[in-house]
C-alpha positions as CSV (number, residue, x, y, z in Angstrom):
1,M,50.6,66.6,-31.0
2,P,49.5,69.9,-29.6
3,D,47.2,72.1,-31.7
4,K,49.0,74.8,-33.7
5,N,48.8,78.2,-32.1
6,P,49.8,80.8,-34.7
7,A,49.0,83.7,-32.4
8,A,51.3,82.4,-29.7
9,L,54.1,81.8,-32.3
10,D,53.6,85.3,-33.8
11,F,53.8,86.7,-30.3
12,L,57.1,84.9,-29.6
13,L,58.5,85.9,-33.0
14,T,57.7,89.6,-32.3
15,R,58.0,90.0,-28.6
16,R,60.1,92.9,-27.3
17,S,61.0,93.8,-23.8
18,R,60.1,97.3,-22.7
19,P,63.0,99.2,-21.0
20,A,62.2,99.6,-17.3
21,K,62.9,103.3,-17.5
22,T,60.0,103.7,-19.9
23,L,57.5,101.9,-17.5
24,T,55.1,103.8,-15.2
25,G,51.8,103.3,-13.5
26,P,49.3,101.9,-13.6
27,V,50.7,98.5,-12.7
28,P,48.8,95.2,-12.4
29,D,47.0,94.8,-9.2
30,R,47.1,91.4,-7.3
31,E,44.2,90.0,-9.2
32,E,45.8,90.9,-12.6
33,L,49.2,89.7,-11.5
34,M,48.1,86.2,-10.4
35,P,47.6,84.7,-13.9
36,I,51.0,86.2,-14.9
37,L,52.6,84.5,-11.9
38,T,50.7,81.3,-12.5
39,A,52.0,81.2,-16.1
40,A,55.5,81.8,-14.9
41,A,55.2,78.9,-12.5
42,R,54.4,76.5,-15.3
43,T,58.1,76.6,-16.3
44,P,59.9,73.3,-17.0
45,D,61.1,72.0,-13.7
46,H,63.0,68.7,-13.6
47,G,61.9,66.7,-10.6
48,K,59.1,69.2,-9.8
49,L,61.3,70.8,-7.1
50,E,60.1,74.4,-7.6
51,P,63.6,75.8,-7.0
52,W,62.4,79.3,-7.2
53,R,59.9,81.6,-5.6
54,F,58.5,85.2,-6.1
55,I,58.7,88.3,-4.1
56,V,56.3,91.0,-5.4
57,L,57.8,94.4,-4.7
58,G,55.4,97.4,-4.5
59,K,56.4,101.0,-4.5
60,P,57.3,101.3,-0.8
61,A,59.5,98.2,-0.9
62,L,61.2,99.5,-4.1
63,T,61.8,102.8,-2.4
64,R,63.4,101.1,0.6
65,L,65.7,99.0,-1.7
66,A,66.6,102.2,-3.6
67,D,67.6,103.9,-0.4
68,A,69.8,100.9,0.5
69,V,71.7,100.9,-2.8
70,G,73.9,104.0,-2.1
71,P,75.3,103.0,1.3
72,R,75.9,99.4,0.2
73,G,77.4,100.4,-3.1
74,A,79.8,102.8,-1.4
75,A,80.8,100.1,1.1
76,L,81.7,97.8,-1.8
77,G,83.6,100.6,-3.6
78,I,81.3,100.5,-6.7
79,E,81.6,103.4,-9.1
80,P,79.1,106.2,-8.5
81,E,77.6,105.8,-12.0
82,K,76.8,102.2,-11.3
83,I,75.3,103.0,-7.9
84,E,73.1,105.7,-9.5
85,K,71.9,103.3,-12.2
86,S,71.0,100.7,-9.6
87,Y,69.3,103.3,-7.5
88,R,67.2,104.4,-10.4
89,Q,66.2,100.8,-11.2
90,F,64.4,100.6,-7.9
91,A,63.5,104.3,-7.3
92,D,61.8,104.8,-10.6
93,A,59.8,101.5,-10.5
94,D,56.2,101.1,-9.4
95,L,56.2,97.2,-9.4
96,A,58.8,94.5,-9.8
97,V,58.8,90.8,-9.1
98,A,62.0,89.4,-7.7
99,V,62.5,85.8,-8.9
100,V,64.4,84.1,-6.2
101,F,66.5,81.1,-7.0
102,S,66.1,78.7,-4.1
103,P,67.9,75.5,-4.9
104,V,66.5,72.2,-3.3
105,E,68.8,69.4,-2.2
106,S,68.3,66.6,-4.7
107,P,70.2,63.4,-5.5
108,K,68.7,63.4,-9.0
109,V,68.6,67.1,-10.1
110,P,71.9,69.0,-10.1
111,E,71.8,72.6,-8.9
112,V,72.7,73.9,-12.4
113,E,69.5,72.4,-13.8
114,Q,67.6,74.1,-11.0
115,R,69.3,77.4,-11.9
116,Y,68.2,77.0,-15.5
117,S,64.6,76.5,-14.3
118,A,64.8,79.8,-12.4
119,G,66.1,81.6,-15.5
120,A,63.2,80.0,-17.5
121,V,60.8,81.4,-14.8
122,C,62.1,84.9,-15.4
123,L,61.5,84.6,-19.2
124,S,58.1,83.1,-18.7
125,L,57.2,85.8,-16.3
126,L,58.4,88.5,-18.7
127,N,56.5,86.9,-21.6
128,A,53.3,86.4,-19.6
129,A,53.4,90.1,-18.6
130,L,53.9,91.2,-22.2
131,A,51.2,88.8,-23.4
132,A,48.8,90.3,-20.8
133,G,49.3,93.7,-22.3
134,W,51.8,95.2,-19.8
135,G,55.3,96.5,-20.5
136,A,58.0,94.4,-18.8
137,N,61.7,94.2,-18.5
138,W,64.1,91.6,-16.9
139,L,66.9,93.3,-15.0
140,S,69.7,92.3,-12.6
141,G,72.7,94.4,-11.7
142,W,75.2,94.3,-8.9
143,P,72.6,94.6,-6.0
144,S,71.0,91.4,-7.2
145,H,74.3,89.6,-7.0
146,D,75.3,90.9,-3.6
147,A,74.4,88.4,-1.0
148,A,74.4,91.0,1.8
149,F,72.1,93.3,-0.1
150,V,69.5,90.6,-1.0
151,Q,69.6,89.0,2.4
152,S,69.1,92.2,4.3
153,G,66.8,93.9,1.7
154,L,64.7,90.9,0.7
155,G,65.1,88.4,3.5
156,L,66.8,85.8,1.3
157,A,68.3,82.8,3.0
158,A,72.1,82.2,2.6
159,H,71.5,79.5,-0.1
160,E,69.2,81.7,-2.2
161,S,70.0,84.3,-4.8
162,I,68.2,86.6,-7.3
163,A,67.6,85.2,-10.8
164,G,66.2,88.5,-11.9
165,F,63.9,91.5,-11.2
166,I,61.0,91.6,-13.6
167,H,59.7,95.2,-13.8
168,I,56.1,95.4,-14.9
169,G,54.0,98.5,-15.7
170,T,52.5,100.7,-18.4
171,E,54.8,101.6,-21.2
172,T,55.2,105.2,-22.0
173,S,56.8,104.6,-25.4
174,A,57.3,101.7,-27.7
175,P,61.0,100.8,-28.2
176,P,62.3,100.2,-31.6
177,D,63.2,96.6,-32.4
178,R,66.8,95.7,-32.0
179,P,69.0,93.6,-34.3
180,R,68.3,89.9,-33.8
181,P,70.7,87.0,-34.1
182,D,71.7,85.8,-37.6
183,L,70.6,82.1,-37.4
184,S,73.2,81.2,-40.0
185,N,75.9,82.1,-37.4
186,I,74.4,80.1,-34.5
187,V,72.6,77.1,-35.9
188,A,74.3,73.8,-36.8
189,W,72.4,71.0,-38.4
190,V,73.5,67.5,-37.5
191,D,71.9,64.7,-39.5
192,A,74.3,61.9,-38.9
């Protein structure tokens, strides 16, 4: 049995994402980011396939992506409000980590399990950043789901996609907690 870790459990019971729009600099440097990425890479991974990878996006890369949002959104016929929201997601950020889902051909591990692992990496990265004292938020949005945008903007291969953008920085205000699920509505106990 592992040792009890009440501090870790308390962290998980009280963790709260910080909205990306409330994050600013300073952001973690490479040395500070490495333990956060290392913790994220310890995610459950059936078959040890590592069906994910990281792209760390600094301010110049985020500005470049922001500038690409408008033309691509217009070409797709996306509503101006949604284009602006996605533009702000990149333009206002100082640091984000793109978690790339990169499935591996496997006769034993179906792609859906690999996708779940990439999602788990996003949550682990988010929680590691929060535990390290940074504000963090997991975002997606239409650009993350547009193959042309992520292939041209991030160099993803045709079989890859974005599991999430984890924005990390210094929070400017603490968000209020939000309502949490009522366990009586979502838990079933099966004893036989």
